[in-house]
N, CA, C and O of each residue as an XYZ file, in Angstrom:
456
protein
N      90.057    116.820    154.088
C      90.038    117.048    152.654
C      88.574    117.245    152.238
O      87.705    116.458    152.615
N      88.311    118.293    151.465
C      86.936    118.522    151.022
C      86.441    117.365    150.156
O      87.231    116.677    149.509
N      85.155    117.167    150.153
C      84.517    116.072    149.418
C      84.800    116.145    147.919
O      84.975    115.104    147.287
N      84.851    117.343    147.331
C      85.089    117.486    145.885
C      86.488    116.995    145.506
O      86.668    116.412    144.437
N      87.477    117.226    146.369
C      88.829    116.761    146.085
C      88.939    115.254    146.259
O      89.696    114.596    145.546
N      88.196    114.717    147.192
C      88.196    113.267    147.393
C      87.599    112.564    146.185
O      88.074    111.501    145.785
N      86.563    113.150    145.602
C      85.922    112.547    144.434
C      86.881    112.518    143.249
O      86.838    111.586    142.446
N      87.732    113.507    143.130
C      88.678    113.572    142.017
C      89.671    112.419    142.059
O      90.179    112.002    141.019
N      89.950    111.905    143.244
C      90.874    110.785    143.382
C      90.338    109.538    142.682
O      91.108    108.689    142.234
N      89.022    109.438    142.594
C      88.416    108.226    142.063
C      87.793    108.436    140.678
O      86.994    107.614    140.229
N      88.151    109.520    140.008
C      87.591    109.776    138.681
C      88.202    108.808    137.667
O      89.238    108.189    137.912
N      87.544    108.700    136.552
C      87.985    107.767    135.505
C      89.367    108.146    134.996
O      89.709    109.325    134.903
N      90.143    107.142    134.672
C      91.487    107.354    134.157
C      91.604    106.644    132.818
O      91.352    105.443    132.727
N      91.986    107.381    131.776
C      92.138    106.801    130.440
C      93.604    106.449    130.227
O      94.390    107.280    129.771
N      93.960    105.237    130.552
C      95.348    104.804    130.415
C      95.751    104.682    128.951
O      96.913    104.888    128.601
N      94.811    104.354    128.120
C      95.107    104.168    126.700
C      94.440    105.286    125.900
O      93.413    105.063    125.259
N      95.001    106.446    125.934
C      94.442    107.594    125.231
C      94.386    107.302    123.730
O      95.379    106.893    123.129
N      93.214    107.517    123.138
C      93.030    107.288    121.712
C      92.603    105.881    121.345
O      92.275    105.618    120.188
N      92.601    104.983    122.297
C      92.248    103.586    122.030
C      90.803    103.478    121.529
O      90.529    102.738    120.585
N      89.885    104.210    122.156
C      88.483    104.161    121.724
C      88.339    104.640    120.284
O      87.549    104.081    119.523
N      89.091    105.665    119.904
C      89.048    106.154    118.522
C      89.552    105.098    117.545
O      88.988    104.927    116.465
N      90.603    104.397    117.922
C      91.141    103.338    117.063
C      90.136    102.195    116.900
O      89.998    101.639    115.811
N      89.449    101.851    117.963
C      88.437    100.787    117.903
C      87.309    101.204    116.971
O      86.859    100.402    116.152
N      86.841    102.456    117.083
C      85.771    102.950    116.203
C      86.224    102.953    114.748
O      85.454    102.586    113.861
N      87.458    103.361    114.496
C      87.974    103.409    113.121
C      88.064    102.001    112.542
O      87.726    101.791    111.377
N      88.510    101.047    113.331
C      88.602     99.671    112.864
C      87.224     99.094    112.562
O      87.068     98.318    111.619
N      86.237     99.463    113.347
C      84.881     98.948    113.160
C      84.155     99.621    111.994
O      83.174     99.081    111.484
N      84.627    100.793    111.570
C      83.972    101.512    110.472
C      84.129    100.729    109.177
O      85.235    100.329    108.813
N      83.022    100.515    108.488
C      83.033     99.712    107.265
C      83.219    100.583    106.036
O      82.740    101.716    105.980
N      83.919    100.041    105.054
C      84.062    100.687    103.756
C      83.669     99.682    102.687
O      83.681     98.473    102.916
N      83.319    100.201    101.513
C      82.985     99.338    100.379
C      84.221     99.142     99.521
O      85.053    100.039     99.389
N      84.328     97.962     98.945
C      85.397     97.713     97.984
C      84.963     98.276     96.639
O      83.781     98.233     96.295
N      85.907     98.797     95.886
C      85.573     99.307     94.561
C      85.395     98.126     93.628
O      86.270     97.270     93.505
N      84.244     98.098     92.973
C      83.922     96.999     92.070
C      84.367     97.352     90.658
O      84.244     98.497     90.223
N      84.884     96.358     89.951
C      85.238     96.598     88.549
C      83.958     96.570     87.718
O      83.007     95.860     88.044
N      83.950     97.341     86.657
C      82.755     97.471     85.836
C      82.772     96.463     84.698
O      83.826     96.167     84.136
N      81.596     95.936     84.362
C      81.452     95.029     83.227
C      81.603     95.830     81.937
O      81.438     97.050     81.939
N      81.913     95.156     80.849
C      82.119     95.844     79.580
C      80.882     96.600     79.123
O      81.000     97.692     78.567
N      79.704     96.042     79.345
C      78.460     96.724     78.970
C      78.299     98.020     79.760
O      77.896     99.043     79.208
N      78.613     97.972     81.044
C      78.517     99.160     81.886
C      79.534    100.218     81.459
O      79.233    101.411     81.465
N      80.735     99.779     81.090
C      81.753    100.713     80.618
C      81.328    101.377     79.312
O      81.541    102.574     79.120
N      80.727    100.597     78.419
C      80.254    101.149     77.143
C      79.144    102.169     77.383
O      79.110    103.216     76.738
N      78.238    101.862     78.310
C      77.153    102.789     78.651
C      77.707    104.076     79.273
O      77.256    105.172     78.941
N      78.677    103.940     80.167
C      79.298    105.106     80.784
C      80.017    105.950     79.743
O      79.917    107.177     79.769
N      80.734    105.318     78.836
C      81.445    106.039     77.791
C      80.476    106.808     76.892
O      80.737    107.958     76.540
N      79.360    106.179     76.521
C      78.359    106.848     75.690
C      77.760    108.051     76.416
O      77.569    109.108     75.814
N      77.464    107.895     77.704
C      76.903    108.996     78.489
C      77.915    110.127     78.621
O      77.543    111.299     78.563
N      79.185    109.791     78.798
C      80.229    110.798     78.922
C      80.383    111.578     77.619
O      80.501    112.803     77.642
N      80.383    110.878     76.481
C      80.487    111.549     75.192
C      79.290    112.468     74.952
O      79.441    113.572     74.429
N      78.102    112.004     75.338
C      76.910    112.845     75.206
C      77.034    114.091     76.090
O      76.665    115.191     75.682
N      77.549    113.906     77.281
C      77.743    115.029     78.203
C      78.661    116.080     77.581
O      78.400    117.279     77.681
N      79.730    115.626     76.941
C      80.659    116.554     76.304
C      80.017    117.250     75.100
O      80.300    118.418     74.831
N      79.162    116.537     74.385
C      78.488    117.117     73.217
C      77.543    118.251     73.610
O      77.434    119.247     72.896
N      76.863    118.100     74.740
C      75.878    119.108     75.158
C      76.393    119.969     76.320
O      75.611    120.568     77.059
N      77.697    120.017     76.462
C      78.329    120.768     77.560
C      77.845    122.211     77.624
O      77.606    122.726     78.717
N      77.695    122.875     76.482
C      77.304    124.286     76.468
C      75.870    124.505     76.961
O      75.503    125.623     77.323
N      75.067    123.450     76.976
C      73.687    123.546     77.466
C      73.605    123.457     78.988
O      72.540    123.665     79.569
N      74.733    123.148     79.630
C      74.794    122.994     81.086
C      73.749    122.000     81.599
O      72.879    122.368     82.389
N      73.831    120.755     81.156
C      72.809    119.774     81.545
C      72.840    119.443     83.039
O      73.882    119.516     83.691
N      71.688    119.084     83.549
C      71.578    118.584     84.921
C      71.802    117.072     84.873
O      71.188    116.367     84.072
N      72.682    116.591     85.736
C      73.008    115.169     85.755
C      73.033    114.642     87.184
O      73.212    115.392     88.144
N      72.849    113.340     87.295
C      73.069    112.620     88.550
C      74.227    111.665     88.294
O      74.219    110.908     87.322
N      75.196    111.707     89.152
C      76.403    110.910     88.966
C      76.630    110.039     90.191
O      76.564    110.504     91.329
N      76.895    108.780     89.932
C      77.328    107.871     90.997
C      78.841    107.739     90.838
O      79.343    107.425     89.758
N      79.556    107.985     91.936
C      81.009    107.912     91.879
C      81.549    107.240     93.133
O      80.872    107.150     94.157
N      82.781    106.775     93.022
C      83.444    106.104     94.136
C      84.368    107.097     94.820
O      85.241    107.688     94.184
N      84.171    107.275     96.115
C      85.012    108.164     96.914
C      85.948    107.301     97.756
O      85.506    106.707     98.740
N      87.240    107.215     97.393
C      88.161    106.403     98.191
C      88.275    106.939     99.617
O      88.230    108.148     99.841
N      88.423    106.034    100.566
C      88.588    106.410    101.967
C      90.023    106.870    102.184
O      90.953    106.273    101.641
N      90.211    107.906    102.956
C      91.554    108.439    103.182
C      92.310    107.702    104.279
O      93.517    107.889    104.426
N      91.614    106.860    105.056
C      92.264    106.225    106.201
C      92.440    104.717    106.074
O      93.272    104.130    106.766
N      91.663    104.085    105.195
C      91.769    102.637    105.068
C      91.371    102.215    103.667
O      90.886    103.029    102.882
N      91.574    100.949    103.354
C      91.224    100.429    102.034
C      89.727    100.547    101.799
O      88.921    100.467    102.726
N      89.378    100.739    100.531
C      87.968    100.838    100.168
C      87.520    102.276    100.117
O      88.323    103.193     99.950
N      86.220    102.456    100.263
C      85.646    103.796    100.195
C      84.138    103.690    100.225
O      83.574    102.798    100.859
N      83.483    104.622     99.525
C      82.028    104.646     99.516
C      81.532    105.096     98.151
O      82.157    105.921     97.485
N      80.395    104.537     97.749
C      79.731    104.986     96.537
C      78.779    106.108     96.927
O      77.924    105.941     97.797
N      78.939    107.251     96.272
C      78.137    108.432     96.569
C      77.411    108.889     95.314
O      77.833    108.587     94.198
N      76.321    109.615     95.503
C      75.569    110.179     94.389
C      75.623    111.690     94.480
O      75.418    112.274     95.544
N      75.901    112.307     93.356
C      75.917    113.759     93.267
C      74.969    114.176     92.147
O      74.965    113.564     91.080
N      74.177    115.197     92.378
C      73.299    115.755     91.351
C      73.605    117.235     91.223
O      73.693    117.952     92.220
N      73.768    117.688     89.984
C      74.061    119.091     89.772
C      74.097    119.445     88.309
O      73.836    118.609     87.444
N      74.425    120.701     88.037
C      74.468    121.223     86.679
C      75.911    121.207     86.198
O      76.782    121.849     86.785
N      76.151    120.470     85.130
C      77.489    120.304     84.570
C      77.973    121.611     83.951
O      77.224    122.285     83.243
N      79.233    121.968     84.223
C      79.809    123.184     83.659
C      80.782    122.870     82.535
O      80.603    123.322     81.405
N      81.825    122.085     82.852
C      82.771    121.699     81.804
C      83.646    120.537     82.268
O      83.671    120.172     83.443
N      84.360    119.972     81.296
C      85.298    118.889     81.568
C      86.709    119.429     81.399
O      87.049    119.960     80.342
N      87.526    119.297     82.425
C      88.924    119.695     82.386
C      89.728    118.473     81.954
O      90.069    117.616     82.770
N      90.026    118.407     80.655
C      90.703    117.230     80.098
C      92.125    117.078     80.631
O      92.603    115.959     80.816
N      92.800    118.199     80.876
C      94.181    118.141     81.361
C      94.258    117.468     82.731
O      95.195    116.717     83.003
N      93.274    117.736     83.593
C      93.263    117.171     84.944
C      92.339    115.964     85.071
O      92.388    115.251     86.073
N      91.494    115.730     84.063
C      90.539    114.623     84.121
C      89.432    114.861     85.129
O      89.032    113.943     85.843
N      88.925    116.111     85.192
C      87.933    116.483     86.196
C      86.633    116.966     85.556
O      86.651    117.709     84.575
N      85.515    116.538     86.120
C      84.215    117.067     85.748
C      83.908    118.194     86.713
O      83.934    118.004     87.929
N      83.614    119.374     86.168
C      83.368    120.563     86.989
C      81.897    120.950     86.888
O      81.295    120.855     85.818
N      81.327    121.381     87.994
C      79.917    121.717     88.063
C      79.746    123.171     88.475
O      80.658    123.780     89.034
N      78.562    123.726     88.192
C      78.321    125.147     88.423
C      78.407    125.536     89.895
O      78.674    126.697     90.205
N      78.187    124.591     90.806
C      78.257    124.915     92.236
C      79.673    124.788     92.809
O      79.873    124.922     94.017
N      80.653    124.530     91.934
C      82.040    124.426     92.379
C      82.491    123.001     92.673
O      83.672    122.774     92.936
N      81.588    122.051     92.633
C      81.953    120.653     92.862
C      82.821    120.154     91.711
O      82.563    120.462     90.547
N      83.846    119.385     92.048
C      84.757    118.816     91.061
C      84.874    117.321     91.359
O      85.154    116.923     92.490
N      84.655    116.496     90.327
C      84.749    115.049     90.496
C      85.764    114.477     89.514
O      85.747    114.829     88.335
N      86.655    113.593     89.989
C      87.602    112.948     89.078
C      86.859    111.985     88.141
O      86.065    111.157     88.587
N      87.128    112.109     86.858
C      86.451    111.275     85.861
C      86.694    109.775     86.099
O      85.818    108.955     85.825
N      87.862    109.427     86.598
C      88.178    108.009     86.803
C      87.340    107.374     87.912
O      87.261    106.149     87.999
N      86.716    108.192     88.759
C      85.902    107.669     89.864
C      84.427    107.506     89.479
O      83.650    106.932     90.242
N      84.039    108.008     88.302
C      82.641    107.987     87.885
C      82.213    106.568     87.540
O      82.910    105.856     86.818
N      81.054    106.164     88.068
C      80.499    104.845     87.791
C      79.270    104.935     86.884
O      78.980    104.008     86.128
N      78.547    106.064     86.965
C      77.306    106.193     86.224
C      76.958    107.661     86.027
O      77.149    108.481     86.925
N      76.443    107.986     84.835
C      75.960    109.329     84.539
C      74.527    109.208     84.054
O      74.250    108.493     83.092
N      73.623    109.902     84.714
C      72.206    109.922     84.321
C      71.812    111.364     84.073
O      72.116    112.247     84.874
N      71.138    111.597     82.970
C      70.697    112.947     82.624
C      69.335    113.196     83.256
O      68.441    112.353     83.183
N      69.187    114.359     83.877
C      67.933    114.747     84.513
C      67.242    115.786     83.664
O      67.896    116.510     82.913
N      65.971    115.869     83.767
C      65.208    116.861     83.000
C      64.856    118.019     83.861
O      64.212    118.960     83.396
């Protein structure tokens, strides 16, 4: 038997296919969504109303939002910066000039940029 075929007899065998992926997924950490204090909610509401008032000016904003994880409980807090286009009230979505769409219910903070 040629040496290359003999080596194949002793190659690694994955008896539990996908097990390593499951271990990595279990070890992956997510953040819990924190509830907002009343002061923070009032500040967010004021910023949102201001955003709607100056919508036609296409303001530049930085938004912190919660992105729920699709595979497990929790998610991640992400920051997006861009030029606001409009608010879709029927769907509850903030739309931006670059095509990004964020659900209003996930927004944690709105900061206006100059």
